[in-house]
C-alpha positions as a LaTeX table, in Angstrom:
\begin{tabular}{lrrr}
\hline
Residue & $x$ (\AA) & $y$ (\AA) & $z$ (\AA) \\
\hline
Unk1 & $-23.03$ & 33.37 & 15.49 \\
Unk2 & $-20.20$ & 33.38 & 12.98 \\
Unk3 & $-17.89$ & 30.43 & 12.45 \\
Unk4 & $-14.78$ & 32.55 & 12.07 \\
Unk5 & $-12.62$ & 30.70 & 14.58 \\
Unk6 & $-11.70$ & 27.02 & 14.76 \\
Unk7 & $-13.61$ & 23.95 & 13.63 \\
Unk8 & $-16.75$ & 25.26 & 15.34 \\
Unk9 & $-17.59$ & 28.43 & 17.19 \\
Unk10 & $-15.11$ & 29.15 & 19.97 \\
Unk11 & $-17.82$ & 29.46 & 22.61 \\
Unk12 & $-19.09$ & 25.99 & 21.72 \\
Unk13 & $-15.57$ & 24.60 & 21.85 \\
Unk14 & $-15.01$ & 26.15 & 25.25 \\
Unk15 & $-17.85$ & 24.06 & 26.69 \\
Unk16 & $-16.48$ & 20.87 & 25.19 \\
Unk17 & $-12.82$ & 21.49 & 26.05 \\
Unk18 & $-12.45$ & 18.47 & 28.34 \\
Unk19 & $-13.69$ & 16.09 & 25.64 \\
Unk20 & $-11.28$ & 17.46 & 23.06 \\
Unk21 & $-8.26$ & 18.17 & 25.24 \\
Unk22 & $-6.30$ & 15.07 & 24.23 \\
Unk23 & $-6.96$ & 15.68 & 20.55 \\
Unk24 & $-5.98$ & 19.34 & 20.87 \\
Unk25 & $-2.74$ & 18.47 & 22.67 \\
Unk26 & $-1.90$ & 15.85 & 20.03 \\
Unk27 & $-2.34$ & 18.43 & 17.27 \\
Unk28 & $-0.17$ & 20.93 & 19.15 \\
Unk29 & 2.50 & 18.25 & 19.66 \\
Unk30 & 2.46 & 17.48 & 15.93 \\
Unk31 & 2.97 & 21.17 & 15.15 \\
Unk32 & 5.83 & 21.45 & 17.65 \\
Unk33 & 7.55 & 18.39 & 16.17 \\
Unk34 & 7.19 & 19.68 & 12.63 \\
Unk35 & 8.64 & 23.06 & 13.58 \\
Unk36 & 11.65 & 21.47 & 15.32 \\
Unk37 & 12.37 & 19.20 & 12.36 \\
Unk38 & 12.29 & 22.16 & 9.98 \\
Unk39 & 14.22 & 24.74 & 11.98 \\
Unk40 & 15.74 & 23.21 & 15.10 \\
Unk41 & 14.80 & 23.22 & 18.80 \\
Unk42 & 15.71 & 26.83 & 19.66 \\
Unk43 & 12.64 & 29.13 & 19.56 \\
Unk44 & 14.91 & 32.19 & 19.50 \\
Unk45 & 16.09 & 31.24 & 16.01 \\
Unk46 & 13.06 & 29.19 & 14.86 \\
Unk47 & 10.03 & 31.44 & 14.34 \\
Unk48 & 7.72 & 28.54 & 13.49 \\
Unk49 & 8.59 & 26.88 & 16.77 \\
Unk50 & 7.83 & 30.11 & 18.64 \\
Unk51 & 4.41 & 30.24 & 17.00 \\
Unk52 & 3.78 & 26.57 & 17.84 \\
Unk53 & 4.80 & 27.11 & 21.48 \\
Unk54 & 2.50 & 30.12 & 21.82 \\
Unk55 & $-0.39$ & 28.17 & 20.36 \\
Unk56 & 0.23 & 25.27 & 22.76 \\
Unk57 & 0.44 & 27.66 & 25.71 \\
Unk58 & $-2.87$ & 29.26 & 24.75 \\
Unk59 & $-4.67$ & 25.91 & 25.10 \\
Unk60 & $-2.87$ & 25.21 & 28.39 \\
Unk61 & $-0.69$ & 22.38 & 27.14 \\
Unk62 & 1.59 & 21.52 & 30.11 \\
Unk63 & 5.13 & 22.87 & 29.84 \\
Unk64 & 6.60 & 19.39 & 30.53 \\
Unk65 & 4.63 & 17.96 & 27.61 \\
Unk66 & 5.95 & 20.65 & 25.29 \\
Unk67 & 9.55 & 20.14 & 26.41 \\
Unk68 & 9.35 & 16.35 & 25.97 \\
Unk69 & 7.82 & 16.78 & 22.53 \\
Unk70 & 10.57 & 19.17 & 21.42 \\
Unk71 & 13.33 & 16.89 & 22.74 \\
Unk72 & 11.86 & 13.85 & 20.99 \\
Unk73 & 11.72 & 15.71 & 17.69 \\
Unk74 & 15.44 & 16.60 & 17.70 \\
Unk75 & 17.30 & 14.43 & 15.24 \\
Unk76 & 14.21 & 12.71 & 13.87 \\
Unk77 & 14.26 & 12.28 & 10.13 \\
Unk78 & 10.51 & 12.28 & 9.57 \\
Unk79 & 9.31 & 15.49 & 7.92 \\
Unk80 & 5.72 & 16.69 & 7.86 \\
Unk81 & 4.54 & 18.91 & 5.04 \\
Unk82 & 2.30 & 21.91 & 5.74 \\
Unk83 & $-0.78$ & 21.70 & 3.55 \\
Unk84 & $-3.98$ & 23.68 & 2.97 \\
Unk85 & $-7.16$ & 22.13 & 1.61 \\
Unk86 & $-10.18$ & 24.09 & 0.45 \\
Unk87 & $-13.77$ & 23.11 & $-0.13$ \\
Unk88 & $-17.43$ & 23.54 & 0.59 \\
Unk89 & $-19.72$ & 22.11 & 3.24 \\
Unk90 & $-23.49$ & 21.74 & 2.67 \\
Unk91 & $-25.29$ & 25.04 & 2.16 \\
Unk92 & $-22.36$ & 26.60 & 0.30 \\
Unk93 & $-20.27$ & 27.08 & 3.46 \\
Unk94 & $-16.60$ & 27.62 & 2.58 \\
Unk95 & $-13.96$ & 25.69 & 4.53 \\
Unk96 & $-10.21$ & 26.17 & 4.82 \\
Unk97 & $-8.44$ & 23.15 & 6.33 \\
Unk98 & $-4.80$ & 23.26 & 7.44 \\
Unk99 & $-2.90$ & 20.00 & 7.89 \\
Unk100 & 0.49 & 18.46 & 8.61 \\
Unk101 & 1.20 & 15.30 & 6.67 \\
Unk102 & 4.04 & 12.93 & 5.80 \\
Unk103 & 1.99 & 11.65 & 2.84 \\
Unk104 & 0.01 & 14.31 & 0.99 \\
Unk105 & $-1.69$ & 11.76 & $-1.26$ \\
Unk106 & $-3.06$ & 9.83 & 1.73 \\
Unk107 & $-4.24$ & 13.00 & 3.45 \\
Unk108 & $-5.88$ & 14.37 & 0.31 \\
Unk109 & $-7.69$ & 11.08 & $-0.26$ \\
Unk110 & $-8.87$ & 10.88 & 3.34 \\
Unk111 & $-10.16$ & 14.45 & 3.37 \\
Unk112 & $-11.86$ & 14.11 & $-0.01$ \\
Unk113 & $-13.67$ & 11.03 & 1.32 \\
Unk114 & $-14.83$ & 12.99 & 4.39 \\
Unk115 & $-16.02$ & 15.92 & 2.26 \\
Unk116 & $-17.96$ & 13.61 & $-0.05$ \\
Unk117 & $-19.43$ & 11.57 & 2.81 \\
Unk118 & $-20.47$ & 14.77 & 4.60 \\
Unk119 & $-22.36$ & 16.17 & 1.63 \\
Unk120 & $-19.71$ & 18.71 & 0.69 \\
Unk121 & $-16.98$ & 18.78 & $-1.91$ \\
Unk122 & $-13.24$ & 19.40 & $-1.78$ \\
Unk123 & $-12.12$ & 22.04 & $-4.24$ \\
Unk124 & $-8.88$ & 22.88 & $-5.97$ \\
Unk125 & $-6.29$ & 25.29 & $-4.48$ \\
Unk126 & $-7.67$ & 28.82 & $-4.54$ \\
Unk127 & $-11.29$ & 27.76 & $-4.87$ \\
Unk128 & $-12.30$ & 29.37 & $-1.56$ \\
Unk129 & $-9.06$ & 30.98 & $-0.37$ \\
Unk130 & $-10.10$ & 34.37 & $-1.79$ \\
Unk131 & $-12.98$ & 34.39 & 0.72 \\
Unk132 & $-10.58$ & 34.44 & 3.69 \\
Unk133 & $-7.76$ & 36.60 & 5.01 \\
Unk134 & $-4.72$ & 35.37 & 6.93 \\
Unk135 & $-4.74$ & 36.96 & 10.40 \\
Unk136 & $-3.52$ & 36.80 & 13.98 \\
Unk137 & $-6.54$ & 35.37 & 15.85 \\
Unk138 & $-6.42$ & 35.91 & 19.61 \\
Unk139 & $-9.44$ & 34.60 & 21.50 \\
Unk140 & $-9.72$ & 35.75 & 25.12 \\
Unk141 & $-12.11$ & 35.51 & 28.02 \\
Unk142 & $-14.11$ & 38.72 & 28.28 \\
Unk143 & $-14.50$ & 38.65 & 32.05 \\
Unk144 & $-16.16$ & 41.79 & 33.42 \\
Unk145 & $-14.81$ & 44.01 & 30.63 \\
Unk146 & $-17.26$ & 45.89 & 28.43 \\
Unk147 & $-16.99$ & 45.84 & 24.65 \\
Unk148 & $-15.66$ & 49.42 & 24.74 \\
Unk149 & $-12.96$ & 48.43 & 27.25 \\
Unk150 & $-11.89$ & 45.51 & 25.09 \\
Unk151 & $-11.78$ & 47.73 & 22.01 \\
Unk152 & $-9.69$ & 50.26 & 23.91 \\
Unk153 & $-7.18$ & 47.57 & 24.93 \\
Unk154 & $-7.05$ & 46.17 & 21.39 \\
Unk155 & $-6.39$ & 49.59 & 19.87 \\
Unk156 & $-3.75$ & 50.33 & 22.50 \\
Unk157 & $-1.74$ & 47.25 & 21.52 \\
Unk158 & $-2.17$ & 47.82 & 17.77 \\
Unk159 & $-4.91$ & 45.30 & 16.90 \\
Unk160 & $-7.46$ & 46.38 & 14.31 \\
Unk161 & $-10.69$ & 44.52 & 15.15 \\
Unk162 & $-12.56$ & 43.04 & 18.13 \\
Unk163 & $-15.55$ & 40.70 & 17.92 \\
Unk164 & $-17.40$ & 40.15 & 21.20 \\
Unk165 & $-19.69$ & 37.17 & 21.81 \\
Unk166 & $-21.05$ & 37.02 & 25.36 \\
Unk167 & $-18.14$ & 35.74 & 27.51 \\
Unk168 & $-15.63$ & 35.55 & 24.65 \\
Unk169 & $-13.82$ & 38.15 & 22.55 \\
Unk170 & $-11.83$ & 37.58 & 19.37 \\
Unk171 & $-9.08$ & 40.12 & 18.72 \\
Unk172 & $-7.70$ & 40.31 & 15.18 \\
Unk173 & $-4.42$ & 41.75 & 13.97 \\
Unk174 & $-1.93$ & 41.44 & 11.13 \\
Unk175 & $-0.17$ & 38.04 & 11.05 \\
Unk176 & 3.26 & 39.64 & 11.29 \\
Unk177 & 2.31 & 41.11 & 14.68 \\
Unk178 & 1.23 & 37.83 & 16.31 \\
Unk179 & 3.90 & 37.46 & 19.00 \\
Unk180 & 3.94 & 41.15 & 19.93 \\
Unk181 & 0.13 & 41.31 & 20.11 \\
Unk182 & $-0.15$ & 38.22 & 22.30 \\
Unk183 & 2.51 & 39.49 & 24.70 \\
Unk184 & 0.88 & 42.92 & 24.94 \\
Unk185 & $-2.55$ & 41.45 & 25.63 \\
Unk186 & $-1.10$ & 39.21 & 28.34 \\
Unk187 & 0.34 & 42.31 & 29.99 \\
Unk188 & $-3.21$ & 43.70 & 30.12 \\
Unk189 & $-4.28$ & 40.61 & 32.09 \\
Unk190 & $-6.33$ & 38.92 & 29.38 \\
Unk191 & $-6.76$ & 35.13 & 29.64 \\
Unk192 & $-6.44$ & 33.26 & 26.35 \\
Unk193 & $-8.70$ & 30.51 & 25.04 \\
Unk194 & $-6.69$ & 30.22 & 21.83 \\
Unk195 & $-3.99$ & 32.14 & 19.98 \\
Unk196 & $-2.98$ & 31.37 & 16.43 \\
Unk197 & $-2.23$ & 32.48 & 12.93 \\
Unk198 & $-5.27$ & 31.47 & 10.92 \\
Unk199 & $-7.90$ & 32.40 & 8.37 \\
Unk200 & $-10.81$ & 34.79 & 8.95 \\
Unk201 & $-13.67$ & 35.02 & 6.43 \\
Unk202 & $-14.16$ & 38.34 & 4.67 \\
Unk203 & $-17.93$ & 37.76 & 4.84 \\
Unk204 & $-20.22$ & 35.09 & 6.26 \\
Unk205 & $-23.04$ & 32.92 & 4.93 \\
Unk206 & $-26.23$ & 32.73 & 6.97 \\
Unk207 & $-27.45$ & 29.16 & 7.54 \\
Unk208 & $-31.25$ & 29.25 & 7.72 \\
Unk209 & $-32.03$ & 25.51 & 7.80 \\
Unk210 & $-31.24$ & 23.58 & 10.98 \\
Unk211 & $-30.71$ & 20.32 & 9.09 \\
Unk212 & $-28.07$ & 22.01 & 6.94 \\
Unk213 & $-26.52$ & 23.50 & 10.08 \\
Unk214 & $-26.28$ & 20.00 & 11.57 \\
Unk215 & $-24.64$ & 18.70 & 8.38 \\
Unk216 & $-22.10$ & 21.54 & 8.36 \\
Unk217 & $-21.07$ & 20.99 & 11.99 \\
Unk218 & $-20.97$ & 17.21 & 11.52 \\
Unk219 & $-18.63$ & 17.51 & 8.52 \\
Unk220 & $-16.38$ & 19.92 & 10.42 \\
Unk221 & $-16.27$ & 17.57 & 13.40 \\
Unk222 & $-15.33$ & 14.58 & 11.23 \\
Unk223 & $-12.60$ & 16.59 & 9.49 \\
Unk224 & $-11.27$ & 17.70 & 12.87 \\
Unk225 & $-11.01$ & 14.06 & 13.99 \\
Unk226 & $-8.51$ & 13.33 & 11.20 \\
Unk227 & $-5.04$ & 13.09 & 12.78 \\
Unk228 & $-3.40$ & 15.13 & 10.01 \\
Unk229 & $-5.81$ & 18.07 & 10.30 \\
Unk230 & $-4.60$ & 21.00 & 12.41 \\
Unk231 & $-7.34$ & 23.62 & 12.09 \\
Unk232 & $-10.54$ & 24.29 & 10.19 \\
Unk233 & $-11.92$ & 27.72 & 9.34 \\
Unk234 & $-15.45$ & 28.33 & 8.08 \\
Unk235 & $-17.61$ & 31.26 & 6.99 \\
Unk236 & $-20.95$ & 30.08 & 8.40 \\
Unk237 & $-23.27$ & 32.09 & 10.60 \\
Unk238 & $-26.10$ & 30.40 & 12.49 \\
Unk239 & $-28.27$ & 31.00 & 15.57 \\
Unk240 & $-26.59$ & 30.41 & 18.93 \\
Unk241 & $-29.40$ & 28.13 & 20.10 \\
Unk242 & $-28.74$ & 25.82 & 17.14 \\
Unk243 & $-25.07$ & 25.55 & 18.09 \\
Unk244 & $-25.99$ & 24.71 & 21.67 \\
Unk245 & $-28.58$ & 22.16 & 20.61 \\
Unk246 & $-26.41$ & 20.52 & 17.96 \\
Unk247 & $-23.41$ & 20.39 & 20.29 \\
\hline
\end{tabular}
């Protein structure tokens, strides 16, 4: 089970969605606000806002919530900076952490403390970035579709990879094709669990010790709880039963 999606495997997150819904919506709201402050409230002329809206829609953030958030952000002077932090979790697992912050020194200090406390270490820019590739990451419910059917749909809309895990499929495409790919997949009737521009590992690291697996997931969870953190991407691979047990 590869950790190529969010802070933990997407199937694990799906089961815990109710517990994390408020946190997820808060992160989406932060991204919407930042996009409005940088480029205005019109998604037709603000590409970052369009991306933020699509991401919020994919996690079923209510339309009224999104509209209120966008309206509140208009005219606000506070600016959040988009930041990327890199580092390692126990077992040599590489992590890419994206964040929005109005104080990069505070955020860096907070995340370094969490890395150190969790048995990992925060690296310098570029220390693990070469292990990942920036991609459109579209996670959908598989439903009754076979892997071949999903691959056929993905190829038809121009995606270049599909990774199927039981009830979930992750469709990957170039980042410049994000909006077109999501729209095309919606037209094929696929239901989204998440849709984002993010980082996919070029290869994965097998975790063979359950104690290390627990430490990796615990560090990721603590990082995810930080209010500045948006998303976390990892290159771990571990048995499904461990994920279920450690969840």
